[in-house]
C-alpha positions in Angstrom: 53.1 88.1 97.5 54.5 91.5 96.7 58.0 92.5 97.7 56.8 95.0 100.4 55.1 92.3 102.3 58.2 90.2 102.3 60.2 93.1 103.6 57.7 93.9 106.3 57.6 90.3 107.5 61.4 90.0 107.6 61.8 93.3 109.4 59.1 92.3 111.9 60.8 89.0 112.6 64.2 90.7 113.0 62.7 93.1 115.5 61.0 90.3 117.4 64.2 88.2 117.5 66.3 91.2 118.6 63.9 91.9 121.6 63.6 88.2 122.4 67.4 87.8 122.6 67.6 90.5 125.3 64.8 88.8 127.3 66.5 85.4 127.1 70.0 86.8 127.7 69.0 88.8 130.8 67.2 85.7 132.2 70.5 83.9 132.4 73.0 86.7 133.0 72.9 89.3 135.7 74.7 92.6 134.8 77.3 93.9 137.2 76.1 96.3 139.9 77.9 99.3 138.2 75.9 98.7 135.0 72.6 98.4 136.9 73.2 101.6 138.9 74.3 103.5 135.7 71.1 102.4 133.9 69.1 104.4 136.5 70.3 107.6 134.8 69.3 106.7 131.3 65.7 108.2 131.4 67.0 111.5 132.8 69.7 111.7 130.1 67.3 110.9 127.3 64.7 113.4 128.4 67.4 116.0 128.8 68.8 115.3 125.3 65.2 115.8 123.9 64.1 118.8 125.9 67.1 121.1 126.2 67.6 121.6 122.4 63.9 122.5 122.1 64.3 125.2 124.8 67.6 126.8 123.7 67.9 126.4 119.9 66.1 129.2 118.0 66.6 129.8 114.3 69.6 127.3 114.2 71.4 129.1 117.0 71.6 129.0 120.7 69.5 131.6 122.5 69.9 131.9 126.3 68.5 135.4 126.5 65.4 136.6 128.4 63.7 137.1 125.1 63.5 133.3 124.6 59.9 132.4 125.5 60.6 128.7 125.3 63.5 128.9 127.7 61.6 131.0 130.2 58.5 128.7 130.0 60.8 125.7 130.5 62.3 127.3 133.6 58.8 128.0 135.0 57.7 124.5 134.3 60.8 123.1 136.0 60.1 125.2 139.1 56.4 124.1 139.1 57.5 120.4 138.7 60.0 120.8 141.6 57.4 122.4 143.9 54.3 120.4 143.1 55.7 117.0 141.9 52.7 116.9 139.5 52.9 116.3 135.8 49.5 117.8 135.2 50.4 121.1 136.9 53.8 121.2 135.2 52.3 120.8 131.7 49.6 123.3 132.5 52.0 125.9 133.9 54.5 125.4 131.1 51.9 125.8 128.4 50.3 128.8 130.0 53.7 130.4 130.6 54.8 129.7 127.0 51.6 131.2 125.4 51.7 134.3 127.7 55.4 134.9 127.2 55.2 134.3 123.5 52.4 136.8 123.1 54.2 139.3 125.4 57.7 139.0 123.9 56.7 139.0 120.3 
């Protein structure tokens, strides 16, 4: 068996055992209420950390101007998401706004 297969099997087993350990640990141990309530904010924090740099970083610098099509489209998409509560309308409005603003501002 080649070395790459051995590495793949070992890494797969380590990944499986790591995930299994959390399943078995949380079966016997209940985290404190403060940890449980703090975990509710993890998805919002992760999405913010992914999305905000894509909206405001242009050419390795911050751009909060009205000439930033990404930022304006993101604001429009945020407004649509807030009003409609629909992921489909949010994506459609954000994409349409980005393409229109990008064509108009460039």
